[in-house]
FILOKE-279674 format. One record per atom (N, C-alpha, C): residue in three letters; x, y, z. Coordinates in pm, whole numbers. Layout:
! FILOKE-279674
<r 'ALA', <X, Y, Z>> ...
This chain:
! FILOKE-279674
<r 'MET', <76, -100, -17>> <r 'MET', <2, -21, 13>> <r 'MET', <55, 126, 16>> <r 'ALA', <44, 219, -57>> <r 'ALA', <111, 318, -98>> <r 'ALA', <107, 434, 13>> <r 'CYS', <202, 493, 83>> <r 'CYS', <123, 601, 142>> <r 'CYS', <36, 704, 145>> <r 'LYS', <-39, 735, 204>> <r 'LYS', <-82, 864, 162>> <r 'LYS', <-8, 1025, 272>> <r 'VAL', <38, 1072, 200>> <r 'VAL', <70, 1196, 236>> <r 'VAL', <-43, 1321, 220>> <r 'THR', <-46, 1323, 331>> <r 'THR', <-166, 1443, 397>> <r 'THR', <-60, 1558, 379>> <r 'THR', <-117, 1677, 331>> <r 'THR', <-114, 1871, 314>> <r 'THR', <-174, 1915, 421>> <r 'VAL', <-223, 1836, 514>> <r 'VAL', <-296, 1949, 636>> <r 'VAL', <-159, 1900, 792>> <r 'PRO', <-126, 1992, 796>> <r 'PRO', <-85, 2000, 930>> <r 'PRO', <-66, 1941, 1036>> <r 'PHE', <-16, 1872, 1107>> <r 'PHE', <-62, 1766, 1274>> <r 'PHE', <-72, 1887, 1374>> <r 'LYS', <-192, 1936, 1403>> <r 'LYS', <-182, 2039, 1532>> <r 'LYS', <-305, 1931, 1646>> <r 'GLY', <-182, 1897, 1685>> <r 'GLY', <-228, 1814, 1764>> <r 'GLY', <-219, 1864, 1928>> <r 'THR', <-301, 1827, 2066>> <r 'THR', <-259, 1895, 2149>> <r 'THR', <-197, 1894, 2304>> <r 'LYS', <-119, 1991, 2358>> <r 'LYS', <-73, 1884, 2510>> <r 'LYS', <-177, 1855, 2567>> <r 'GLU', <-322, 1842, 2550>> <r 'GLU', <-450, 1745, 2586>> <r 'GLU', <-441, 1621, 2542>> <r 'GLN', <-420, 1616, 2412>> <r 'GLN', <-440, 1487, 2348>> <r 'GLN', <-292, 1418, 2390>> <r 'GLU', <-153, 1474, 2421>> <r 'GLU', <-96, 1398, 2410>> <r 'GLU', <-77, 1353, 2546>> <r 'GLN', <-152, 1420, 2638>> <r 'GLN', <-181, 1363, 2819>> <r 'GLN', <-283, 1268, 2801>> <r 'GLN', <-332, 1272, 2719>> <r 'GLN', <-403, 1153, 2686>> <r 'GLN', <-392, 1006, 2638>> <r 'LEU', <-318, 1105, 2553>> <r 'LEU', <-190, 928, 2488>> <r 'LEU', <-132, 842, 2513>> <r 'MET', <-37, 969, 2648>> <r 'MET', <49, 872, 2732>> <r 'MET', <-27, 816, 2809>> <r 'ALA', <-218, 869, 2894>> <r 'ALA', <-242, 782, 2987>> <r 'ALA', <-280, 633, 2952>> <r 'VAL', <-289, 646, 2846>> <r 'VAL', <-341, 546, 2809>> <r 'VAL', <-241, 427, 2763>> <r 'ILE', <-102, 480, 2687>> <r 'ILE', <-12, 407, 2721>> <r 'ILE', <19, 386, 2802>> <r 'ALA', <34, 427, 2934>> <r 'ALA', <62, 359, 3111>> <r 'ALA', <-57, 259, 3145>> <r 'GLU', <-184, 278, 3071>> <r 'GLU', <-302, 179, 3096>> <r 'GLU', <-253, 75, 3064>> <r 'LEU', <-201, 57, 2955>> <r 'LEU', <-217, -60, 2860>> <r 'LEU', <-72, -143, 2791>> <r 'LYS', <53, -61, 2792>> <r 'LYS', <139, -112, 2766>> <r 'LYS', <218, -190, 2804>> <r 'ASP', <170, -309, 2971>> <r 'ASP', <242, -397, 3018>> <r 'ASP', <139, -506, 2984>> <r 'GLN', <46, -470, 2864>> <r 'GLN', <-44, -597, 2820>> <r 'GLN', <-26, -698, 2690>> <r 'PRO', <29, -796, 2726>> <r 'PRO', <25, -895, 2612>> <r 'PRO', <-63, -850, 2519>> <r 'GLY', <-41, -799, 2332>> <r 'GLY', <-117, -730, 2276>> <r 'GLY', <-178, -615, 2257>> <r 'CYS', <-61, -503, 2342>> <r 'CYS', <-126, -412, 2393>> <r 'CYS', <-141, -305, 2279>> <r 'LEU', <-46, -365, 2167>> <r 'LEU', <-19, -187, 2036>> <r 'LEU', <-131, -177, 1962>> <r 'MET', <-238, -267, 1962>> <r 'MET', <-327, -270, 1840>> <r 'MET', <-435, -164, 1956>> <r 'PRO', <-500, -205, 2054>> <r 'PRO', <-515, -135, 2149>> <r 'PRO', <-487, 13, 2125>> <r 'ILE', <-391, 49, 2183>> <r 'ILE', <-308, 155, 2191>> <r 'ILE', <-361, 286, 2085>> <r 'MET', <-331, 174, 1956>> <r 'MET', <-377, 279, 1861>> <r 'MET', <-452, 296, 1797>> <r 'GLN', <-546, 186, 1835>> <r 'GLN', <-715, 221, 1822>> <r 'GLN', <-700, 328, 1880>> <r 'ARG', <-769, 327, 2029>> <r 'ARG', <-721, 441, 2143>> <r 'ARG', <-666, 600, 2110>> <r 'ALA', <-556, 589, 2068>> <r 'ALA', <-460, 702, 1985>> <r 'ALA', <-562, 747, 1887>> <r 'GLN', <-613, 654, 1769>> <r 'GLN', <-677, 726, 1642>> <r 'GLN', <-786, 784, 1719>> <r 'ASP', <-878, 750, 1779>> <r 'ASP', <-982, 773, 1877>> <r 'ASP', <-898, 906, 1980>> <r 'ILE', <-808, 952, 2030>> <r 'ILE', <-778, 1075, 2035>> <r 'ILE', <-811, 1208, 1958>> <r 'TYR', <-715, 1091, 1836>> <r 'TYR', <-650, 1273, 1745>> <r 'TYR', <-759, 1233, 1550>> <r 'GLY', <-792, 1164, 1608>> <r 'GLY', <-937, 1086, 1467>> <r 'GLY', <-856, 1071, 1330>> <r 'TYR', <-709, 994, 1367>> <r 'TYR', <-625, 932, 1242>> <r 'TYR', <-454, 913, 1309>> <r 'LEU', <-396, 864, 1229>> <r 'LEU', <-240, 837, 1297>> <r 'LEU', <-141, 864, 1269>> <r 'PRO', <-105, 1007, 1248>> <r 'PRO', <-38, 1093, 1195>> <r 'PRO', <153, 1037, 1207>> <r 'ILE', <226, 1048, 1180>> <r 'ILE', <393, 987, 1190>> <r 'ILE', <423, 1044, 1321>> <r 'GLU', <367, 1186, 1340>> <r 'GLU', <390, 1231, 1495>> <r 'GLU', <348, 1154, 1578>> <r 'VAL', <211, 1117, 1601>> <r 'VAL', <141, 967, 1683>> <r 'VAL', <216, 798, 1669>> <r 'GLN', <199, 812, 1568>> <r 'GLN', <299, 709, 1603>> <r 'GLN', <407, 722, 1620>> <r 'THR', <491, 801, 1596>> <r 'THR', <668, 822, 1678>> <r 'THR', <639, 836, 1848>> <r 'MET', <523, 885, 1955>> <r 'MET', <490, 873, 2014>> <r 'MET', <448, 796, 2076>> <r 'ILE', <377, 682, 2038>> <r 'ILE', <387, 552, 2013>> <r 'ILE', <536, 452, 2053>> <r 'SER', <536, 477, 1926>> <r 'SER', <694, 410, 1951>> <r 'SER', <818, 457, 2103>> <r 'ASP', <794, 575, 2075>> <r 'ASP', <913, 616, 2204>> <r 'ASP', <822, 508, 2321>> <r 'ALA', <745, 538, 2326>> <r 'ALA', <662, 544, 2485>> <r 'ALA', <700, 346, 2480>> <r 'THR', <609, 275, 2408>> <r 'THR', <617, 174, 2482>> <r 'THR', <713, 100, 2410>> <r 'GLY', <861, 121, 2308>> <r 'GLY', <968, 94, 2327>> <r 'GLY', <963, 17, 2160>> <r 'THR', <853, 1, 2122>> <r 'THR', <834, -58, 1964>> <r 'THR', <872, 11, 1864>> <r 'PRO', <880, -70, 1817>> <r 'PRO', <1036, -39, 1711>> <r 'PRO', <844, 48, 1584>> <r 'LEU', <912, 256, 1543>> <r 'LEU', <859, 258, 1480>> <r 'LEU', <802, 182, 1293>> <r 'GLU', <886, 106, 1228>> <r 'GLU', <863, 75, 1173>> <r 'GLU', <741, -43, 1157>> <r 'LYS', <707, -97, 1256>> <r 'LYS', <680, -200, 1319>> <r 'LYS', <519, -101, 1292>> <r 'ILE', <470, -22, 1394>> <r 'ILE', <393, 60, 1421>> <r 'ILE', <304, 152, 1290>> <r 'TYR', <375, 135, 1159>> <r 'TYR', <372, 216, 1078>> <r 'TYR', <329, 99, 981>> <r 'GLY', <396, -63, 992>> <r 'GLY', <327, -165, 932>> <r 'GLY', <194, -227, 977>> <r 'ILE', <146, -210, 1066>> <r 'ILE', <44, -189, 1145>> <r 'ILE', <-74, -143, 1093>> <r 'SER', <-40, -9, 1067>> <r 'SER', <-135, 145, 1058>> <r 'SER', <-108, 128, 925>> <r 'THR', <-80, 76, 830>> <r 'THR', <-117, 66, 679>> <r 'THR', <-130, -89, 676>> <r 'PHE', <-144, -157, 705>> <r 'PHE', <-230, -299, 643>> <r 'PHE', <-333, -310, 691>> <r 'TYR', <-364, -258, 833>> <r 'TYR', <-516, -262, 834>> <r 'TYR', <-629, -142, 865>> <r 'ALA', <-713, -145, 754>> <r 'ALA', <-853, -73, 663>> <r 'ALA', <-854, 37, 777>> <r 'GLN', <-875, 3, 950>> <r 'GLN', <-927, 56, 1026>> <r 'GLN', <-818, 198, 1075>> <r 'PHE', <-760, 195, 1014>> <r 'PHE', <-626, 353, 1089>> <r 'PHE', <-649, 348, 951>> <r 'ALA', <-646, 514, 999>> <r 'ALA', <-614, 616, 809>> <r 'ALA', <-484, 714, 912>> <r 'LEU', <-435, 724, 779>> <r 'LEU', <-301, 842, 793>> <r 'LEU', <-317, 964, 761>> <r 'ALA', <-405, 983, 715>> <r 'ALA', <-439, 1113, 706>> <r 'ALA', <-611, 1183, 776>> <r 'PRO', <-590, 1283, 781>> <r 'PRO', <-718, 1346, 845>> <r 'PRO', <-819, 1365, 770>> <r 'LYS', <-945, 1280, 795>> <r 'LYS', <-1080, 1323, 739>> <r 'LYS', <-1070, 1489, 779>> <r 'GLY', <-1131, 1536, 654>> <r 'GLY', <-1230, 1667, 657>> <r 'GLY', <-1326, 1670, 768>> <r 'GLU', <-1372, 1820, 706>> <r 'GLU', <-1507, 1845, 811>> <r 'GLU', <-1626, 1764, 733>> <r 'TYR', <-1623, 1797, 570>> <r 'TYR', <-1723, 1702, 515>> <r 'TYR', <-1646, 1615, 506>> <r 'ARG', <-1744, 1501, 455>> <r 'ARG', <-1637, 1372, 424>> <r 'ARG', <-1721, 1321, 319>> <r 'ILE', <-1636, 1319, 177>> <r 'ILE', <-1702, 1241, 80>> <r 'ILE', <-1666, 1122, 58>> <r 'SER', <-1777, 1028, -2>> <r 'SER', <-1769, 907, -32>> <r 'SER', <-1814, 916, -156>> <r 'VAL', <-1786, 840, -236>> <r 'VAL', <-1826, 751, -385>> <r 'VAL', <-1856, 648, -411>> <r 'CYS', <-1917, 673, -414>> <r 'CYS', <-2011, 509, -435>> <r 'CYS', <-1892, 430, -571>> <r 'LEU', <-1878, 380, -574>> <r 'LEU', <-1785, 286, -721>> <r 'LEU', <-1876, 118, -740>> <r 'GLY', <-1948, 79, -662>> <r 'GLY', <-2026, -18, -668>> <r 'GLY', <-2063, -56, -854>> <r 'THR', <-2079, -170, -869>> <r 'THR', <-2150, -188, -970>> <r 'THR', <-2188, -104, -1082>> <r 'ALA', <-2364, -133, -967>> <r 'ALA', <-2465, -40, -1057>> <r 'ALA', <-2398, 90, -1043>> <r 'CYS', <-2341, 207, -1003>> <r 'CYS', <-2279, 343, -979>> <r 'CYS', <-2198, 376, -1111>> <r 'TYR', <-2074, 301, -1125>> <r 'TYR', <-1986, 226, -1195>> <r 'TYR', <-2011, 263, -1346>> <r 'VAL', <-2162, 155, -1346>> <r 'VAL', <-2231, 178, -1468>> <r 'VAL', <-2265, 307, -1575>> <r 'LYS', <-2325, 335, -1393>> <r 'LYS', <-2426, 465, -1429>> <r 'LYS', <-2308, 656, -1447>> <r 'GLY', <-2184, 634, -1390>> <r 'GLY', <-2094, 644, -1435>> <r 'GLY', <-2011, 775, -1339>> <r 'ALA', <-2006, 658, -1272>> <r 'ALA', <-2005, 726, -1083>> <r 'ALA', <-1806, 789, -1114>> <r 'GLN', <-1763, 718, -1226>> <r 'GLN', <-1609, 721, -1199>> <r 'GLN', <-1560, 871, -1236>> <r 'ALA', <-1672, 942, -1344>> <r 'ALA', <-1673, 1075, -1401>> <r 'ALA', <-1710, 1169, -1307>> <r 'VAL', <-1778, 1085, -1219>> <r 'VAL', <-1822, 1226, -1063>> <r 'VAL', <-1661, 1206, -1001>> <r 'PHE', <-1641, 1073, -971>> <r 'PHE', <-1491, 1084, -841>> <r 'PHE', <-1416, 1186, -901>> <r 'ASP', <-1371, 1083, -1035>> <r 'ASP', <-1281, 1232, -1135>> <r 'ASP', <-1308, 1371, -1133>> <r 'LYS', <-1417, 1384, -1146>> <r 'LYS', <-1439, 1570, -1124>> <r 'LYS', <-1452, 1662, -985>> <r 'LEU', <-1451, 1591, -848>> <r 'LEU', <-1408, 1582, -721>> <r 'LEU', <-1285, 1594, -723>> <r 'VAL', <-1213, 1496, -786>> <r 'VAL', <-1045, 1491, -787>> <r 'VAL', <-958, 1665, -806>> <r 'GLU', <-1070, 1685, -934>> <r 'GLU', <-1007, 1801, -1002>> <r 'GLU', <-1064, 1916, -968>> <r 'LEU', <-1152, 1941, -897>> <r 'LEU', <-1114, 2035, -776>> <r 'LEU', <-1149, 2080, -674>> <r 'LEU', <-1101, 1949, -611>> <r 'LEU', <-1083, 1987, -441>> <r 'LEU', <-917, 1949, -468>> <r 'ASN', <-824, 1917, -586>> <r 'ASN', <-727, 1917, -561>> <r 'ASN', <-659, 1836, -492>> <r 'ILE', <-709, 1741, -496>> <r 'ILE', <-693, 1577, -396>> <r 'ILE', <-694, 1412, -455>> <r 'ASN', <-625, 1297, -433>> <r 'ASN', <-694, 1193, -457>> <r 'ASN', <-773, 1156, -311>> <r 'GLU', <-791, 1009, -325>> <r 'GLU', <-823, 956, -264>> <r 'GLU', <-787, 905, -147>> <r 'GLY', <-853, 909, -78>> <r 'GLY', <-798, 887, 125>> <r 'GLY', <-717, 1074, 117>> <r 'GLU', <-724, 1131, 38>> <r 'GLU', <-711, 1262, 95>> <r 'GLU', <-795, 1384, 158>> <r 'CYS', <-707, 1451, 225>> <r 'CYS', <-786, 1594, 279>> <r 'CYS', <-710, 1718, 218>> <r 'THR', <-806, 1832, 161>> <r 'THR', <-799, 1936, 133>> <r 'THR', <-719, 1969, 252>> <r 'PRO', <-644, 2111, 199>> <r 'PRO', <-513, 2153, 314>> <r 'PRO', <-573, 2233, 426>> <r 'ASP', <-708, 2321, 363>> <r 'ASP', <-808, 2353, 481>> <r 'ASP', <-871, 2283, 609>> <r 'GLY', <-813, 2165, 550>> <r 'GLY', <-907, 2022, 646>> <r 'GLY', <-1086, 2084, 611>> <r 'LYS', <-1121, 2143, 560>> <r 'LYS', <-1281, 2114, 506>> <r 'LYS', <-1272, 1974, 458>> <r 'PHE', <-1300, 1911, 324>> <r 'PHE', <-1319, 1822, 268>> <r 'PHE', <-1227, 1678, 291>> <r 'SER', <-1268, 1574, 253>> <r 'SER', <-1148, 1439, 274>> <r 'SER', <-1276, 1364, 143>> <r 'LEU', <-1218, 1290, 67>> <r 'LEU', <-1231, 1213, -25>> <r 'LEU', <-1201, 1129, -23>> <r 'GLU', <-1326, 964, -43>> <r 'GLU', <-1330, 799, -23>> <r 'GLU', <-1380, 778, -174>> <r 'ALA', <-1332, 665, -139>> <r 'ALA', <-1473, 525, -253>> <r 'ALA', <-1490, 453, -245>> <r 'CYS', <-1637, 472, -235>> <r 'CYS', <-1670, 315, -126>> <r 'CYS', <-1757, 249, -249>> <r 'ARG', <-1733, 140, -195>> <r 'ARG', <-1837, -23, -258>> <r 'ARG', <-1977, -9, -303>> <r 'CYS', <-2063, 73, -215>> <r 'CYS', <-2212, 22, -216>> <r 'CYS', <-2247, 169, -62>> <r 'VAL', <-2325, 187, -108>> <r 'VAL', <-2407, 238, -4>> <r 'VAL', <-2571, 242, -23>> <r 'GLY', <-2588, 125, -85>> <r 'GLY', <-2697, 51, -49>> <r 'GLY', <-2798, 155, -68>> <r 'ALA', <-2784, 247, -236>> <r 'ALA', <-2818, 291, -296>> <r 'ALA', <-2844, 297, -462>> <r 'CYS', <-2884, 213, -496>> <r 'CYS', <-2827, 144, -648>> <r 'CYS', <-2921, 187, -735>> <r 'GLY', <-3090, 220, -649>> <r 'GLY', <-3184, 290, -742>> <r 'GLY', <-3114, 446, -785>> <r 'LEU', <-3016, 476, -696>> <r 'LEU', <-3024, 635, -730>> <r 'LEU', <-2866, 681, -775>> <r 'ALA', <-2837, 528, -875>> <r 'ALA', <-2704, 569, -888>> <r 'ALA', <-2683, 679, -1007>> <r 'PRO', <-2550, 720, -997>> <r 'PRO', <-2411, 708, -952>> <r 'PRO', <-2467, 817, -802>> <r 'VAL', <-2393, 758, -698>> <r 'VAL', <-2412, 797, -581>> <r 'VAL', <-2292, 881, -470>> <r 'MET', <-2342, 950, -392>> <r 'MET', <-2210, 1056, -373>> <r 'MET', <-2276, 1095, -188>> <r 'MET', <-2202, 1022, -112>> <r 'MET', <-2239, 1068, 54>> <r 'MET', <-2151, 1199, 67>> <r 'ILE', <-2185, 1300, 174>> <r 'ILE', <-2117, 1407, 205>> <r 'ILE', <-2119, 1396, 336>> <r 'ASN', <-2072, 1355, 429>> <r 'ASN', <-2119, 1331, 593>> <r 'ASN', <-2241, 1208, 595>> <r 'ASP', <-2384, 1268, 596>> <r 'ASP', <-2515, 1228, 638>> <r 'ASP', <-2575, 1276, 458>> <r 'ASP', <-2534, 1348, 403>> <r 'ASP', <-2626, 1378, 274>> <r 'ASP', <-2611, 1283, 187>> <r 'VAL', <-2746, 1252, 85>> <r 'VAL', <-2691, 1141, 32>> <r 'VAL', <-2727, 1196, -123>> <r 'TYR', <-2650, 1173, -286>> <r 'TYR', <-2654, 1292, -357>> <r 'TYR', <-2737, 1182, -448>> <r 'GLY', <-2774, 1174, -565>> <r 'GLY', <-2801, 1043, -593>> <r 'GLY', <-2845, 1108, -783>> <r 'ARG', <-2828, 1012, -858>> <r 'ARG', <-2837, 1111, -992>> <r 'ARG', <-2804, 1124, -1046>> <r 'LEU', <-2604, 1132, -983>> <r 'LEU', <-2534, 1247, -1014>> <r 'LEU', <-2465, 1252, -1208>> <r 'THR', <-2451, 1400, -1191>> <r 'THR', <-2334, 1381, -1343>> <r 'THR', <-2242, 1535, -1288>> <r 'PRO', <-2119, 1492, -1387>> <r 'PRO', <-1980, 1545, -1268>> <r 'PRO', <-2051, 1708, -1320>> <r 'ASP', <-2134, 1716, -1411>> <r 'ASP', <-2125, 1888, -1383>> <r 'ASP', <-2250, 1952, -1269>> <r 'GLN', <-2312, 1843, -1200>> <r 'GLN', <-2341, 1923, -1070>> <r 'GLN', <-2277, 1912, -979>> <r 'ILE', <-2139, 1847, -992>> <r 'ILE', <-2038, 1871, -855>> <r 'ILE', <-2061, 2024, -766>> <r 'GLN', <-1961, 2102, -851>> <r 'GLN', <-1983, 2211, -779>> <r 'GLN', <-2066, 2285, -732>> <r 'GLY', <-2202, 2290, -785>> <r 'GLY', <-2274, 2337, -736>> <r 'GLY', <-2342, 2271, -599>> <r 'ILE', <-2281, 2112, -584>> <r 'ILE', <-2304, 2076, -461>> <r 'ILE', <-2216, 2089, -323>> <r 'LEU', <-2117, 2132, -454>> <r 'LEU', <-1961, 2140, -280>> <r 'LEU', <-1966, 2288, -271>> <r 'ALA', <-2024, 2380, -307>> <r 'ALA', <-2083, 2538, -301>> <r 'ALA', <-2157, 2527, -161>> <r 'LYS', <-2271, 2387, -175>> <r 'LYS', <-2344, 2458, -13>> <r 'LYS', <-2285, 2442, 88>> <r 'TYR', <-2137, 2402, 118>> <r 'TYR', <-2059, 2336, 193>> <r 'TYR', <-1932, 2432, 220>> 
C-alpha cells in the first residue's frame, strides 16, 4: 500500500498527548497492547499521523516500522485526517456503470486531492466506497450523512458550494 501524504499539518494538542500517554501507561504492560493503543490513539486524534506513531513508538519501545506496518495494513487506521465534510463516492457496479468514475474524477479535479486525502484547509476529504445501498439512485455520493443521487459531473461544483 502506498503511503498517503497529507497536506494538512499536524495540530495535536498537549491535552491529546496527555490522553495518549495515559492510555499507553494503562495498557503497555498487557500482552497484545499495541492494537488497542493505536485504536485509542486514533480515537484521540482522529487519525494516526507519523507524529502520533512516533509518540507510541517512543513510549512503548516498539520500533516505528512495526507501528507503521500495522497502521498501513489494517483498513481501520487512517494516516490522513478526515475533513469536516467527508465525501464518499460509490464505485460499486450499479454506480460505476452509470458514470460514478466521472463524478469521482470531477471531485479530484475540483478539490485538488486524491482518494484518502484531505484538502489543506481540512474542509473536505475524499473516499471511494463499494456500495451505499442506494443503487436505484446511481451514481451516488455522500457528504457526511447527505445522499446525492443520479449525479452527473456538472452538478458537483454546485453541490460543493453548499458546504
